[in-house]
Residue, then its C-alpha position, 0 to 999 in steps of 0.5 A: x508527459x505523453x502517455x504511451x499506449x502499450x502494444x498488444x504484444x506487450x499487453x496480454x497477461x494470462x489469468x491462469x486457472x491454478x497456482x500450480x500451473x503458474x508455478x510450473x511455468x515459472x520453474x520450467x523457465x528457470x526461475x523461482x516463484x517470487x513476487x517483488x513489490x515496489x512503490x513509495x506507499x502501499x507496497x507493504x500492504x500489498x505484500x500482506x494482502x497477497x500473503x494472506x491470499x496465498x496462505x488461505x489457498x493452502x500455500x506455504x509462503x515466505x515474505x521479506x518486508x521492512x519488518x523482517x523475514x517471515x517463513x510460513x508466518x513465523x518471524x526469522x532472526x536476521x534477514x539475509x540468512x533467513x531469506x537465503x534459507x527461504x530461497x533454498x526451500x523454494x528450490x527444494x519445493x518445501x515452500x510454494x511462493x515468496x513475496x519480497x518488498x523492494x525499497x527504493x533506497x535499498x535497490x539504489x544502494x545494492x542494485x538488483x539483478x536483471x530478469x530474476x522475478x516472474x512478477x514485479x509490481x509497482x504500487x506508485x511513485x507520487x500519484x501524479x503529485x507535482x510537489x512530490x515529484x521534485x523531492x529528492x526521495x522521488x528523484x531517487x525512486x525515478x532513478x532506480x525504477x528502470x532497475x526494478x522494472x528490468x528485474x522482471x524476467x522475459x516470461x514474467x509480468x509487470x503489475x503497474x499503477x495505471x493511474x500514475x504516469x510516472x509508473x505506467x505512462x511511459x513506454x519501456x523496452x521491456x518484453x514482459x507484458x503489463x497488467x495495469x491497475x486503476x480505479x476507473x476503466x475509462x482512465x486514459x492509461x487503462x482505456x488505451x491498455x484495454x483497447x490494445x488487448x491488455x489485461x487490467x484490474x479496476x472498479x466496476x459498479x463498486x466491485x473489484x474486477x479483473x479481466x480484459x476489454x471483453x470480460x471481467x471477473x468480479x472479486x468483491x464489493x468495495x463496501x465489504x473491504x473493512x480495512x478500506x473503511x467500507x470503500x471510503x479509503x481509495x488508496x486501500x482499494x487500490x492496494x486490494x486491486x493490486x494484490x488481487x491482480x497479482x494473485x489472480x494472474x498466479x492462478x488463485x480464483x477471484x472468489x478465493x481472493x474476494x473471500x480473503x479481502x472481505x474476511x478477517x482483518x488482513x493486517x491485524x497488527x502486522x503493519x502498525x504504520x500502514x493505515x491500521x483500522x481498529x474498531x472501538x465500541x462506538x468509534x473507529x481508530x486509524x493508526x498510521x505513520x507521519x507522512x508528507x502532505x501528498x499522502x495526508x490528503x487521501x487519508x483525510x479524504x477517506x476519514x472525512x468521507x465517512x460522514x459520521x461524528x467528529x475527527x480527533x487527530x493525534x500528532x507528535x514529532x511528525x518524523x518523516x515529514x520534510x521540514x518545508x512541508x510541515x506547515x502544509x501538513x499542519x494546515x491540513x490536519x487543522x482543517x480536517x480535524x475537529x480536535x487536535x492533540x499534540x505531544x512531544x513538543x520542544x525537542x525541535x522548536x523550529x519544526x514545532x513552530x512550522x507545524x503550529x503555524x500551519x494549524x493556525x492558518x485555518x480560518x477556524x482552527x480546531x481545538x488543540x490540546x498539548x500533552x507531553x507524551x504520545x501515551x498521554x495523547x492517546x489516553x486523552x483522545x480515547x476519553x474524548x471520543x463519542x459514539x460515531x467519532x473517528x480517531x486518527x493517530x500519526x504515531x511516532x511509535x506506530x507499534x506501541x500506539x497500535x497495541x495501546x488502541x487494541x487494548x482499549x478496543x478489548 
């Protein structure tokens, strides 16, 4: 695929001085102040970070994510009715901003009106992984991506992954300018974008930065991002960059964004299946949901990159991992973990066999402990932990697993 360099006319994105200024521009153009976030991974995290930034700025928010609708931090009954109420309050001015998570399958099923959002962000498709790109779910995502991009209004802004060629590497006929997000300023897409006069977010000298070719505004240091394991979880840094870029365009200052990113936990249990970090007395636990191999690899890189203690992994039915990917996931966990605690076996013998086959494929397989239930697996793992160790849980029931780990931390 040949990367297309955005033209200067499409590239320029203004970083406004106040949220009020952004909101007034949006309303004057006949739209509501809504931010839409799509992607295969990370979109829920971006929504939560952005909501925390807006709330810290004193704004009244509404969110619609995979766990439901919240208005000013309170969970609502139902979804369509609750979201309709939120839109009514936006129109009346009793809410300031709304953030909506867009799911590929939902967009495919019900469609998406064109030109309705002043900001549309896309976190990723597959991060350029060839195996991921040929999957049915990715083909569906690529099919609906034009509808998602087309949902930005002409006066709006696209915030795109500047390292994912399936997201930002092809030209579109859209008139809305793009703000690209990437780890490295010299990555091909970002370099071309900045040279064309574009605005972007990147890491410069281990500092999150938003700006253009001539000037970058520092947001915060990567080592101060606790939810990104002090900068070792690259995908969480990208999520922080994406949310920070959106907030900065909407008029929140870089300093205010940085204060939220480096302050109290951004996601204290609100997203139990999205790389939740819990600090135990002398160890760290990470709770995530079962995920295909192309997403397992960056998780393991983040945890093994900490360079401390052992890695203890809990895995169960691995719901969400394709059958033909289970062997590779087992191999990765067996290679990366020092101890692997497996539970809930027997319900699907064929899948269990593939997973075990992958674990055994390693030249030096880890210690494997078999227990009946996830609860027992968590208890066993907590007893195994030593000072400096890391516990990684691919939870079948992420909310319950997170609560159990949080109780242990308390």
